[in-house]
Phi, psi and omega in degrees: 000138180281157171295154187295121181216100185310329180301331179292330182268006190269079174292345180289352174287345185277140183304128173082356179262117180255189183298323180292316181290324181298316179296322178298318178299316181300313184297336184265010179092355181273078189280329188234170173298320180296321177296320178303310180299317186288336185292129181292328177205158181225135183299130178088357183237120182292159178304318180294316183294322178299318179294317180297319181292326178302321182298314181288327177299319180291328177292320177298316179298319176294323181291324178292318178295327181272005181052048180273086183296324185297323178302310186288326178298324181281333188253346173272144169300151182302324184288350181253006181300338179306333183298338182281347193298316184298319185284326190245012181301324180287348176242027183264152170233139191249125189229141173210145182243155170241150181229168186276000180189187185255358180269164181292344178272359181292159178266147174292132177251324182219129166246116177259144180223125178249124171240126184306325181279335191246348182084200189258138178237128173251116174257117193252139176306122185081357176225054174103001178278114182205162175301315180299313181290329177291317178300318176298317181296332183261002186301130179089344181288139181252340181227120176264126183243130181221173172238108185070024181292327180299325180264338188237293187299309188291317173308317180295316182292318182291335178282317192259340176221065185299340182271355179295140180257123183256161180299158186291338185233145181231121178251114175263113185292339180296322179293326175294316182300315179301317181293327183271001181061039173274104186274157179092177179274197186298317179299319179298322185284323176301319177301316179302323181271358180079018178276140186251147165243165180287168186297330185288323189247359182289338178269353185277150178222184185302323178295325180290329178298320178294318180296321179289323175300314182298322175298319178296315178297319188278320186247348183078018186290117178290333176291327175298310182291328176295313180298319181297315178288331175291321176298312181297319182300314179300314178307312182293312184294318184288344176301328180296315182285327175293321178295320177299308177297320177297318176296316176302318186288328179290320177302314180292319182297327179275351187052048177296142182286153172297149187284057183283146173277355177292140185222129176282109183268355173255086183260142180300132177284143182290000000 
């Protein structure tokens, strides 16, 4: 039996296969994409359509083997990108930005990037923040993980650093949290999961990040800048554990089957 990897169970990458059909396939013993190809016939799917879908299922299997994140980013619904986490966790980058204010016209002040194998990088306005350096910090990453990044972080980056190259797939954990009914922002979810911050940063919030940046700009306080980047680092690092917990909770919520190679080959014909 394979380790749990939701991509193996993701029939929804196939054209025209939605959540209802996917659940029915699971219930009938077609647990994986490999099972889909191996099944001689499937209820509700004509022989010709089955042959056509087999071709795409084989592409998906090859993309999984080749760690082709772009394929899954293009074929999974945006709400299901969480399924990529188990496969691409080792090639993920966790990103969070700080800004000079709360309006859309505010400037990016810090971009933090956490890579499990490389650690944390803080790109600070006036101290190395650029599209080229952000591209370098993200080099080789296949999955970008944020919290509310689709509405906040990525629009700011695309507007102010349009030449920065981002990973091919984006997992916004806010959408996962909403599906799981995990209420509140990132800090509230961290508390729910038992994640800790240090004494200096656990009381800080987004408005404090703006205040610390203004203190740095006005007085040159290195301590203000240190606190700001430390706060950002906690945001980035904790995203990894939130992503891990969220992906596991989604597997349980969907009652995804174990990735067994056993297949019911005698399926009722439609």
